[in-house]
C-alpha positions in Angstrom: -24.0 6.6 -3.3 -25.6 5.9 0.1 -23.7 4.3 3.0 -25.0 0.9 4.0 -27.1 0.8 7.1 -26.6 -1.5 10.0 -23.0 -0.7 10.6 -20.1 -0.9 8.2 -18.4 -3.6 10.2 -21.0 -6.0 8.8 -20.2 -5.0 5.2 -16.5 -5.7 5.0 -16.5 -9.4 5.8 -14.6 -11.1 3.0 -11.1 -10.6 1.7 -12.3 -9.2 -1.7 -14.5 -6.6 0.0 -11.6 -5.7 2.4 -9.2 -5.3 -0.5 -11.7 -3.1 -2.4 -11.8 -0.9 0.7 -8.0 -0.7 0.9 -7.7 0.3 -2.8 -10.4 2.9 -2.4 -8.6 4.5 0.6 -5.3 4.5 -1.4 -7.0 6.2 -4.4 -8.7 8.8 -2.2 -5.7 10.0 -0.2 -4.5 12.7 -2.5 -7.9 14.3 -2.8 -8.6 14.1 0.9 -5.2 15.6 1.7 -5.9 18.5 -0.5 -9.2 19.2 1.4 -7.0 19.5 4.6 -9.7 18.6 7.0 -10.7 15.4 8.9 -13.2 13.1 7.2 -15.0 9.9 8.1 -16.2 7.3 5.6 -18.4 4.2 5.4 -18.8 2.1 2.3 -21.7 2.2 -0.1 -23.5 -0.7 -1.8 -20.8 -0.5 -4.5 -18.1 -0.8 -1.8 -16.8 2.7 -2.6 -16.1 5.2 0.1 -19.1 7.3 1.2 -18.6 10.3 3.5 -20.5 10.1 6.8 -20.6 12.0 10.0 -18.0 11.0 12.6 -20.7 9.7 14.9 -22.4 7.6 12.2 -22.5 3.9 13.3 -21.6 2.8 9.8 -18.3 4.7 10.0 -15.4 2.5 8.9 -12.4 4.7 8.2 -11.3 8.1 9.4 -8.9 10.5 7.7 -6.7 12.8 9.8 -4.6 15.4 8.1 -1.0 14.9 8.7 -1.6 11.4 10.2 -3.5 9.5 7.5 -6.1 6.8 7.8 -7.5 5.2 11.0 -9.4 2.0 10.9 -12.6 2.1 12.9 -13.5 -1.6 12.8 -13.4 -3.4 16.1 -10.1 -5.3 16.7 -11.9 -8.7 16.7 -13.4 -8.1 13.2 -12.3 -10.9 10.8 -10.7 -8.4 8.4 -9.2 -6.0 10.9 -5.7 -7.3 10.7 -5.8 -7.5 6.9 -7.0 -3.9 6.4 -4.7 -2.6 9.2 -1.7 -4.1 7.4 -2.2 -2.1 4.3 -3.9 1.0 5.6 -0.7 2.9 6.5 0.5 2.6 2.9 -2.8 4.1 1.7 -2.0 7.4 3.4 1.1 8.1 1.4 0.9 11.5 -0.4 3.4 14.1 -1.6 3.1 15.9 1.7 3.2 12.7 3.8 5.5 10.3 1.8 6.4 6.9 3.0 9.0 4.4 1.8 8.0 0.7 1.4 10.7 -1.9 1.0 9.9 -5.5 0.2 12.7 -8.1 0.3 12.3 -11.8 -0.4 14.6 -14.3 1.2 14.5 -18.0 1.8 14.9 -19.5 5.3 18.5 -20.3 4.6 19.3 -16.6 3.7 19.3 -16.7 -0.1 17.6 -14.2 -2.3 17.8 -16.3 -5.5 18.3 -19.8 -6.5 21.8 -21.0 -7.7 20.7 -20.3 -11.2 19.9 -16.7 -10.3 16.1 -17.1 -10.4 14.4 -15.1 -7.8 10.7 -15.8 -8.5 10.6 -19.1 -6.5 12.5 -18.0 -3.4 9.4 -17.0 -1.4 6.0 -18.8 -1.3 2.7 -18.0 -3.1 1.4 -15.9 -0.1 4.4 -13.6 -0.5 3.8 -13.2 -4.2 0.2 -12.2 -3.5 1.4 -9.7 -0.8 3.9 -8.2 -3.3 1.2 -7.8 -6.0 -1.0 -6.0 -3.4 1.8 -3.6 -2.5 2.2 -2.8 -6.2 -1.5 -2.4 -6.7 -1.6 0.1 -3.9 1.2 2.1 -5.6 -0.8 2.0 -8.8 -4.0 3.2 -7.0 -2.2 6.2 -5.6 -1.4 8.7 -8.4 1.3 10.3 -6.3 3.2 7.1 -5.8 6.6 6.5 -7.5 7.8 3.1 -8.7 11.3 1.9 -8.0 13.2 -1.3 -8.8 16.9 -1.8 -8.2 17.5 -3.8 -11.4 18.2 -5.9 -13.2 14.5 -6.5 -13.7 12.6 -9.3 -15.3 9.8 -7.6 -17.2 6.6 -9.5 -16.8 7.8 -11.5 -13.8 9.1 -9.1 -11.2 7.6 -5.9 -12.7 5.2 -5.2 -15.5 6.3 -3.3 -18.5 3.5 -0.8 -17.8 4.8 -0.1 -14.3 8.5 0.0 -15.4 7.7 2.6 -18.1 5.1 4.6 -16.2 5.5 8.3 -15.9 6.0 8.0 -12.1 8.7 5.3 -12.6 12.1 6.0 -11.2 13.5 2.6 -12.3 16.1 4.0 -14.8 17.2 6.6 -12.3 17.5 4.0 -9.6 19.4 1.6 -11.8 21.8 4.3 -12.8 22.6 5.0 -9.1 22.7 1.2 -8.5 24.6 -0.1 -5.5 25.1 3.4 -3.9 21.3 3.8 -3.5 20.8 0.4 -2.0 23.7 0.9 0.4 22.4 4.3 1.5 18.8 3.1 2.0 20.0 0.1 4.0 22.4 2.2 6.1 19.6 4.7 7.0 17.1 2.0 7.8 19.5 0.0 9.9 20.6 3.1 11.7 17.0 3.6 12.8 16.6 6.9 11.0 13.1 6.1 9.6 12.1 7.2 6.2 14.8 8.1 3.7 14.3 11.3 1.8 
């Protein structure tokens, strides 16, 4: 796989190509972490990551051990904000874990309708964002899957994700309210990631 010439900034122009790049970064994090050295990447014709020298004009992403990914696109690039939103999540590994929490709430403060349905509380853009977060977790073999329960299989979480080897759903549901209270306490106290 050869990197594209003419600069990688010209390659990642649409949302689909940008999303492919984000998924590739998430999938490569574990392997790159094991190498324990900095690396720089462009994208090939197939939109997969291709290693390049750090001074290559087509360089798009840089990996820094202990820090994760850095986006090398100029800030005014049309997909910079999109990639920059998801790139920190892509660097999660067993040696550099992160915790991602996603809460849905309506403008009036509710997290469900009066009937208890939660799937229509947020808009369609939020549902797309939620599915992207899940896809990044699926792309990273070191990621774990959590859900506080009760879960609506097929709506809030797929059966495959709930039953996956890296799923902690049953453990989390068993701990229930205590886990949620502890996580919220630590996050609100400003203590950062919760171990």
